[in-house]
N, CA, C and O of each residue as an XYZ file, in Angstrom:
296
protein
N     125.757     56.312     26.446
C     126.258     55.253     25.598
C     125.583     53.949     25.998
O     125.543     53.610     27.180
N     125.063     53.227     25.043
C     124.446     51.943     25.300
C     125.513     50.866     25.284
O     126.386     50.841     24.416
N     125.424     49.975     26.267
C     126.418     48.914     26.362
C     125.698     47.594     26.606
O     124.855     47.525     27.500
N     126.001     46.535     25.836
C     125.376     45.238     26.063
C     125.738     44.676     27.427
O     126.805     44.973     27.964
N     124.856     43.869     27.982
C     125.070     43.345     29.327
C     124.912     41.830     29.346
O     124.097     41.274     28.609
N     125.680     41.178     30.176
C     125.528     39.759     30.439
C     126.021     38.848     29.323
O     126.624     39.292     28.346
N     125.744     37.558     29.500
C     126.186     36.577     28.511
C     125.388     36.704     27.221
O     125.820     36.215     26.178
N     124.233     37.352     27.277
C     123.413     37.570     26.088
C     123.663     38.959     25.518
O     122.715     39.654     25.150
N     124.906     39.367     25.440
C     125.227     40.735     25.051
C     124.785     41.072     23.633
O     124.659     42.249     23.298
N     124.552     40.089     22.811
C     124.048     40.371     21.474
C     122.534     40.271     21.428
O     121.948     40.220     20.347
N     121.903     40.242     22.578
C     120.455     40.090     22.672
C     119.689     41.331     22.279
O     120.240     42.240     21.658
N     118.427     41.371     22.637
C     117.539     42.466     22.268
C     117.800     43.707     23.107
O     118.644     43.680     24.003
N     117.088     44.795     22.829
C     117.300     46.078     23.498
C     117.084     46.001     25.007
O     117.626     46.833     25.735
N     116.328     45.055     25.492
C     116.078     44.936     26.918
C     117.311     44.592     27.726
O     117.289     44.667     28.955
N     118.378     44.218     27.058
C     119.605     43.850     27.756
C     120.640     44.955     27.730
O     121.807     44.705     28.032
N     120.250     46.161     27.380
C     121.216     47.254     27.313
C     121.278     48.035     28.612
O     120.284     48.159     29.327
N     122.442     48.552     28.905
C     122.719     49.272     30.152
C     123.223     50.670     29.825
O     124.049     50.850     28.930
N     122.713     51.667     30.564
C     123.206     53.037     30.477
C     123.450     53.517     31.897
O     123.070     52.838     32.850
N     124.072     54.666     32.054
C     124.342     55.199     33.390
C     123.656     56.539     33.563
O     123.517     57.315     32.617
N     123.228     56.796     34.796
C     122.630     58.078     35.144
C     123.709     59.157     35.041
O     124.853     58.940     35.443
N     123.341     60.310     34.506
C     124.297     61.387     34.314
C     124.709     62.081     35.594
O     125.703     62.807     35.599
N     123.975     61.882     36.688
C     124.291     62.562     37.939
C     124.944     61.615     38.946
O     126.013     61.915     39.479
N     124.308     60.481     39.204
C     124.823     59.591     40.250
C     125.558     58.369     39.695
O     126.097     57.580     40.471
N     125.592     58.195     38.378
C     126.269     57.077     37.709
C     125.692     55.716     38.080
O     126.394     54.706     38.020
N     124.420     55.684     38.461
C     123.747     54.416     38.732
C     123.520     53.691     37.411
O     123.166     54.314     36.410
N     123.723     52.384     37.407
C     123.488     51.601     36.206
C     121.989     51.449     36.003
O     121.270     51.018     36.905
N     121.528     51.803     34.822
C     120.122     51.698     34.461
C     120.005     50.715     33.307
O     120.783     50.779     32.355
N     119.047     49.813     33.383
C     118.870     48.802     32.360
C     117.588     49.083     31.597
O     116.515     49.196     32.188
N     117.707     49.197     30.267
C     116.532     49.407     29.436
C     115.615     48.199     29.574
O     116.054     47.057     29.440
N     114.364     48.455     29.838
C     113.411     47.381     30.030
C     113.184     47.037     31.485
O     112.189     46.389     31.810
N     114.086     47.456     32.384
C     113.940     47.151     33.804
C     113.701     48.393     34.650
O     112.958     48.329     35.628
N     114.307     49.513     34.302
C     114.273     50.718     35.128
C     113.518     51.847     34.434
O     113.337     51.850     33.217
N     113.085     52.804     35.248
C     112.460     54.015     34.734
C     113.576     54.993     34.388
O     114.409     55.316     35.234
N     113.591     55.463     33.146
C     114.672     56.309     32.647
C     114.080     57.586     32.070
O     113.104     57.548     31.322
N     114.683     58.721     32.426
C     114.249     60.019     31.923
C     115.355     60.644     31.089
O     116.537     60.376     31.305
N     114.954     61.494     30.118
C     115.911     62.281     29.365
C     115.256     63.574     28.919
O     114.030     63.681     28.888
N     116.070     64.547     28.575
C     115.577     65.836     28.098
C     115.278     65.709     26.610
O     116.143     65.273     25.851
N     114.065     66.083     26.169
C     113.762     65.974     24.740
C     114.542     66.964     23.877
O     114.760     66.705     22.694
N     114.965     68.094     24.447
C     115.695     69.101     23.661
C     117.179     68.773     23.553
O     117.711     68.706     22.445
N     117.854     68.567     24.674
C     119.310     68.387     24.629
C     119.748     66.960     24.957
O     120.938     66.720     25.160
N     118.821     66.015     25.012
C     119.188     64.628     25.284
C     120.053     64.024     24.197
O     120.995     63.286     24.485
N     119.737     64.333     22.943
C     120.549     63.803     21.844
C     121.891     64.526     21.744
O     122.875     63.955     21.274
N     121.926     65.773     22.184
C     123.164     66.557     22.118
C     124.194     66.066     23.134
O     125.365     65.888     22.798
N     123.760     65.848     24.373
C     124.672     65.443     25.442
C     124.663     63.937     25.712
O     125.645     63.403     26.227
N     123.572     63.244     25.375
C     123.482     61.811     25.619
C     123.402     61.459     27.087
O     123.944     60.439     27.513
N     122.723     62.303     27.878
C     122.630     62.091     29.318
C     121.243     61.574     29.672
O     120.229     62.119     29.236
N     121.220     60.519     30.464
C     119.983     59.939     30.965
C     119.939     60.148     32.467
O     120.978     60.332     33.102
N     118.731     60.120     33.045
C     118.567     60.355     34.475
C     117.744     59.233     35.094
O     116.781     58.754     34.495
N     118.131     58.817     36.300
C     117.349     57.826     37.035
C     116.139     58.522     37.659
O     116.045     59.749     37.632
N     115.236     57.758     38.209
C     114.009     58.310     38.770
C     114.299     59.210     39.967
O     113.669     60.258     40.109
N     115.228     58.831     40.820
C     115.547     59.620     42.011
C     116.143     60.977     41.643
O     115.775     61.994     42.230
N     117.051     61.001     40.685
C     117.659     62.270     40.290
C     116.693     63.143     39.504
O     116.766     64.369     39.592
N     115.797     62.543     38.743
C     114.785     63.333     38.040
C     113.878     64.041     39.047
O     113.503     65.196     38.843
N     113.531     63.357     40.119
C     112.719     63.993     41.165
C     113.511     65.077     41.885
O     112.961     66.124     42.227
N     114.796     64.832     42.115
C     115.629     65.814     42.803
C     115.813     67.075     41.957
O     115.964     68.171     42.497
N     115.801     66.918     40.635
C     115.898     68.059     39.722
C     114.539     68.709     39.459
O     114.441     69.635     38.654
N     113.489     68.227     40.136
C     112.113     68.713     39.962
C     111.657     68.553     38.516
O     110.943     69.402     37.983
N     112.079     67.454     37.886
C     111.706     67.086     36.522
C     112.101     68.149     35.496
O     111.453     68.275     34.457
N     113.159     68.914     35.779
C     113.669     69.937     34.858
C     115.100     69.581     34.459
O     115.876     69.098     35.284
N     115.441     69.816     33.214
C     116.796     69.569     32.722
C     117.750     70.594     33.325
O     117.441     71.786     33.311
N     118.901     70.171     33.856
C     119.846     71.133     34.429
C     120.562     71.981     33.375
O     121.153     73.005     33.719
N     120.523     71.582     32.108
C     121.207     72.322     31.053
C     120.322     73.389     30.417
O     120.737     74.539     30.276
N     119.096     73.006     30.032
C     118.245     73.960     29.316
C     116.988     74.343     30.088
O     116.314     75.299     29.705
N     116.652     73.637     31.155
C     115.498     73.980     31.976
C     114.170     73.455     31.475
O     113.131     73.773     32.054
N     114.170     72.658     30.413
C     112.909     72.112     29.912
C     112.501     70.876     30.718
O     113.299     70.326     31.478
N     111.271     70.457     30.542
C     110.693     69.337     31.283
C     111.318     68.012     30.826
O     111.442     67.767     29.626
N     111.710     67.163     31.777
C     112.251     65.846     31.443
C     111.120     64.933     30.980
O     110.004     65.006     31.494
N     111.413     64.084     30.019
C     110.427     63.160     29.470
C     110.806     61.731     29.836
O     111.979     61.401     30.007
N     109.791     60.904     29.950
C     109.998     59.489     30.232
C     110.577     58.832     28.983
O     109.942     58.829     27.928
N     111.765     58.282     29.102
C     112.434     57.681     27.943
C     112.076     56.212     27.802
O     111.770     55.757     26.701
N     112.107     55.463     28.897
C     111.847     54.033     28.824
C     111.273     53.552     30.143
O     111.772     53.884     31.218
N     110.214     52.764     30.040
C     109.646     52.156     31.238
C     108.900     50.902     30.829
O     108.053     50.935     29.936
N     109.212     49.815     31.473
C     108.516     48.560     31.261
C     108.337     47.902     32.613
O     109.293     47.763     33.376
N     107.126     47.503     32.905
C     106.900     46.866     34.211
C     106.803     45.374     34.097
O     106.614     44.689     35.101
């Protein structure tokens, strides 16, 4: 679920926050590296942080397919 963040909550997509599906770390679109499963990501709505994606060996725990880079901005 995308949730606006800060005093600029009506701002652009870079101000949105999601949570990692495993460790519940707050991930910010535009600031963090975010992974999701291309097959079941829309079904479950689960995103993964970089550390958990590496711990899962870049495989989805539900269907076993390769995790894809969802958002990254440096």
